[in-house]
Structures are given as structure tokens and as C-alpha cells.
TIVOLUM-851218 format. One record per residue (C-alpha): x, y, z; residue in three letters. Coordinates in steps of 0.5 Angstrom, whole numbers, padded with zeros to 4 digits, always signed. Example, Ala and Ser with C-alpha at 12.3 -4.5 7.8 and 13.67 -1.06 7.14 Angstrom:
2
+0025-0009+0016ALA/+0027-0002+0014SER/
END
This chain:
113
+0474+0445+0273MET/+0478+0442+0279ALA/+0485+0440+0277ARG/+0490+0435+0281LYS/+0497+0436+0282ASN/+0499+0429+0279THR/+0507+0430+0280GLY/+0507+0432+0272TYR/+0509+0438+0269GLY/+0512+0442+0263LEU/+0519+0444+0262LEU/+0519+0450+0257ILE/+0526+0452+0254ASP/+0524+0459+0251TYR/+0531+0460+0248GLU/+0528+0455+0242TYR/+0521+0458+0241CYS/+0520+0460+0234THR/+0513+0463+0235GLY/+0510+0458+0230CYS/+0504+0458+0235HIS/+0503+0451+0234ALA/+0502+0449+0241CYS/+0496+0454+0242GLU/+0493+0451+0236ILE/+0493+0444+0238ALA/+0491+0446+0245CYS/+0485+0450+0242ALA/+0483+0444+0237GLN/+0484+0439+0243GLU/+0479+0442+0247TYR/+0475+0446+0242ASP/+0476+0452+0245TRP/+0472+0458+0242PRO/+0477+0464+0239ALA/+0481+0467+0244GLY/+0481+0462+0249MET/+0486+0456+0251GLY/+0491+0453+0255GLY/+0497+0455+0252MET/+0499+0462+0250ARG/+0505+0465+0246VAL/+0507+0472+0247THR/+0512+0476+0243GLU/+0517+0480+0246MET/+0521+0485+0243ILE/+0527+0488+0247GLN/+0531+0494+0244GLN/+0538+0493+0244LEU/+0543+0499+0245PRO/+0546+0498+0239ASN/+0540+0500+0235ASP/+0538+0493+0234LYS/+0532+0489+0237ALA/+0532+0482+0240TYR/+0525+0478+0239LEU/+0523+0473+0243ALA/+0517+0468+0244TYR/+0514+0466+0250LEU/+0510+0460+0250PRO/+0506+0459+0257PHE/+0501+0455+0260PRO/+0494+0459+0262THR/+0490+0457+0268GLU/+0486+0453+0263LEU/+0492+0448+0262CYS/+0491+0441+0265ILE/+0497+0438+0261LEU/+0492+0434+0257CYS/+0490+0430+0263ALA/+0486+0425+0258GLY/+0492+0424+0253ARG/+0497+0423+0258THR/+0493+0418+0262ALA/+0493+0414+0255LYS/+0501+0415+0255GLY/+0500+0420+0250MET/+0504+0427+0250LYS/+0500+0433+0251PRO/+0498+0437+0245ALA/+0502+0443+0246CYS/+0508+0438+0246VAL/+0506+0433+0241GLN/+0506+0439+0236THR/+0511+0444+0238CYS/+0516+0444+0232MET/+0522+0447+0235SER/+0521+0441+0241ALA/+0522+0447+0246CYS/+0517+0443+0251MET/+0517+0437+0255LYS/+0512+0433+0259HIS/+0514+0429+0265GLY/+0515+0428+0272ARG/+0517+0434+0276VAL/+0523+0432+0279GLU/+0526+0429+0273ASP/+0524+0436+0269LEU/+0527+0440+0275ALA/+0534+0436+0274LYS/+0534+0439+0266GLU/+0534+0446+0268ILE/+0541+0448+0266ASN/+0540+0455+0263LYS/+0536+0462+0265PRO/+0531+0462+0259ARG/+0528+0455+0262MET/+0521+0455+0266ALA/+0518+0449+0269LEU/+0510+0449+0270PHE/+0507+0445+0275VAL/+0499+0445+0275PRO/+0495+0446+0281LYS/
END
């Protein structure tokens, strides 16, 4: 499926992701993806700290299948992942506006091809 960069993107603040996987489920339901496929994936990362403690982080990221829910956004709706994100760590909008909101290292801006 061909994609066109429309000037819109997805800003993800990794600091606040709780690993609920609602974004993955919403994407799979929106597009009726078979098990194991989808436009969004949440990866769990465990980092061992020097004081015998561990740091657990969740990293939501769009896959090559993500088209930012072009059908939904054309109707003025949010992408399914953004709509269902329980921690509100994802935001859809114009790339220029989202880029201005990046103010810490654990944020990433996804822009589809």
C-alpha cells in the first residue's frame, strides 16, 4: 500500500507509556490485522541498574504498516492508537507543531513516508 507524507506525524512521549498495549489492539481492530501484524508495537525494555535494581520501560513505535489512520484523520478523527492511549503519551498533528513540543530526550516524532 503506497503512503504519502501529508505533513502530519505522531509524537510519542516514551516516559509516560504504561505498557497497556491499547494502541496495538486499537490498530489491529481498526484494520482487522491478523494476529502478529499491526501498525503499532509496544516493546518492553528492562535495564539493569548498578544498585541491583531494574528499570522497566515500554517503547511504543509505529511499524512500516502505520499510515496514521488516514481514513480516520481525513474525517477529523484521531488515529486509533492516539484515541485509545490510556496514558495520553501519543499526539497526532502537523509535524512542524509537534516538533516544537519535543522538550526532553524520551520523546520521538514519527513521520510516515
